[in-house]
C-alpha positions as CSV (number, residue, x, y, z in Angstrom):
1,M,0.0,0.0,0.0
2,A,1.2,3.5,-0.8
3,N,2.5,5.8,1.9
4,F,0.0,8.6,1.3
5,L,1.5,12.1,1.2
6,G,-0.3,14.5,3.4
7,S,-1.9,11.9,5.6
8,I,-1.5,11.6,9.4
9,P,-0.7,8.0,10.7
10,I,-3.3,6.8,13.1
11,E,-0.7,6.6,15.8
12,E,-0.2,10.3,15.6
13,I,-3.9,11.3,15.8
14,K,-4.9,12.4,19.2
15,I,-8.3,12.9,20.9
16,G,-9.2,16.6,20.7
17,M,-7.4,17.2,17.4
18,T,-9.5,19.5,15.1
19,A,-9.6,20.9,11.6
20,S,-11.8,23.4,9.9
21,Y,-12.8,24.5,6.4
22,S,-14.9,27.6,5.4
23,Q,-16.8,28.5,2.3
24,T,-19.2,31.2,1.4
25,I,-22.3,29.7,-0.4
26,T,-23.0,31.2,-3.8
27,D,-25.8,30.8,-6.3
28,A,-23.4,28.9,-8.5
29,D,-22.6,26.5,-5.7
30,I,-26.2,25.6,-5.2
31,K,-26.9,25.2,-9.0
32,A,-23.8,23.0,-9.3
33,F,-24.7,20.9,-6.3
34,A,-28.3,20.5,-7.8
35,G,-26.8,19.3,-11.1
36,I,-24.4,16.8,-9.4
37,S,-26.9,15.5,-6.8
38,G,-30.0,15.6,-9.0
39,D,-31.8,17.4,-6.1
40,R,-33.7,20.2,-7.9
41,N,-36.1,20.9,-5.2
42,P,-37.4,24.4,-5.9
43,V,-36.7,25.6,-2.4
44,H,-33.0,25.5,-3.5
45,L,-33.4,26.9,-7.0
46,D,-36.6,29.0,-7.4
47,E,-36.7,32.3,-5.7
48,E,-40.5,32.7,-6.0
49,Y,-41.2,29.2,-4.7
50,A,-38.7,29.7,-1.8
51,S,-40.3,33.1,-0.9
52,K,-43.5,31.3,-0.1
53,S,-41.7,28.6,2.1
54,R,-41.0,28.8,5.7
55,Y,-37.4,30.0,4.9
56,K,-38.6,33.1,2.8
57,K,-35.7,32.7,0.4
58,R,-33.6,30.0,-1.3
59,I,-31.6,27.7,0.9
60,A,-28.5,25.6,0.3
61,H,-28.8,21.8,0.2
62,G,-28.1,20.4,3.6
63,L,-25.9,17.7,2.2
64,M,-23.8,20.4,0.5
65,T,-22.7,21.8,3.8
66,A,-22.2,18.2,5.1
67,S,-19.9,17.5,2.2
68,Y,-17.4,19.9,3.6
69,F,-16.6,17.2,6.3
70,S,-15.4,14.9,3.5
71,A,-13.0,17.7,2.3
72,L,-11.6,17.9,5.8
73,F,-11.2,14.1,6.2
74,G,-9.6,13.7,2.7
75,T,-7.1,16.6,3.1
76,K,-6.4,17.4,6.7
77,I,-7.4,14.8,9.4
78,P,-6.6,12.0,8.7
79,G,-5.8,13.0,5.1
80,E,-5.2,11.2,1.8
81,G,-6.2,7.5,1.5
82,C,-8.8,7.5,4.4
83,V,-12.3,6.0,3.7
84,Y,-15.6,7.4,5.0
85,V,-17.4,4.6,7.0
86,S,-20.4,6.4,8.4
87,Q,-21.9,9.8,9.1
88,T,-24.9,11.0,11.2
89,L,-26.4,14.3,10.4
90,N,-28.7,16.7,12.2
91,F,-29.9,19.7,10.1
92,K,-30.6,22.5,12.6
93,R,-30.9,25.7,10.7
94,P,-31.1,26.7,7.0
95,V,-28.1,28.0,5.1
96,Y,-28.7,30.9,2.7
97,I,-26.8,32.3,-0.3
98,G,-24.0,34.6,1.0
99,D,-23.6,32.7,4.3
100,T,-20.1,31.6,5.2
101,V,-20.2,28.0,6.5
102,T,-17.4,26.7,8.7
103,A,-17.1,22.9,8.9
104,I,-15.3,21.6,12.0
105,V,-14.2,18.1,12.7
106,E,-12.9,17.0,16.1
107,V,-11.5,13.6,17.1
108,F,-13.3,12.0,20.1
109,K,-12.3,8.3,19.8
110,I,-9.6,6.3,18.2
111,D,-9.6,2.5,17.6
112,I,-6.1,1.6,16.5
113,K,-6.9,-2.1,16.3
114,K,-9.6,-1.6,13.7
115,S,-7.9,1.5,12.2
116,R,-10.9,3.7,12.9
117,V,-11.1,7.3,14.0
118,F,-14.4,8.9,15.2
119,F,-15.2,12.6,14.9
120,R,-17.7,15.1,16.1
121,T,-18.8,17.1,13.0
122,T,-20.2,20.5,13.0
123,C,-21.1,23.2,10.5
124,K,-21.7,26.8,11.7
125,V,-22.7,30.0,10.2
126,G,-21.4,32.6,12.6
127,H,-22.0,31.2,16.1
128,S,-25.0,29.2,15.1
129,I,-24.8,25.5,14.5
130,V,-26.5,24.6,11.2
131,T,-25.5,20.9,10.9
132,D,-24.0,18.5,13.3
133,G,-23.4,14.8,13.8
134,E,-20.6,12.2,14.1
135,A,-18.4,10.4,11.6
136,E,-16.4,7.2,11.5
137,I,-13.3,7.1,9.3
138,Y,-11.2,4.1,8.3
139,I,-7.4,4.6,7.8
140,P,-5.8,1.9,5.7
141,K,-2.7,0.4,7.2
142,R,0.7,1.6,5.9
143,K,3.4,-0.7,4.7
């Protein structure tokens, strides 16, 4: 197996380690995500429809914000070569065009025998949590 550049060996990962990623949501992001995911719900794409919804304007896809966790796992902790095993998600607040979402992952458990790392996952806009949950990541053994 390759020794993945930019990855952290499981033996060097510690409880409490964190990483974060921020992105400001744009109209283009929402349209691109709708095209990739196939989710063309008008609450995401149609201003008139969304204005009559409980949100009063278009909102980002919840899974778009949750996808930022994957970016963190694949590039920061643990890094290249890891594999997503599971993710729980709670969508707490809507995310609007122009909001800056910050995704944060924090290690809370490590199982070296099974090569698994467990994370608390949170997305915030300002100080408000918009999405949270937990993730399990598998780290392939190095040779």
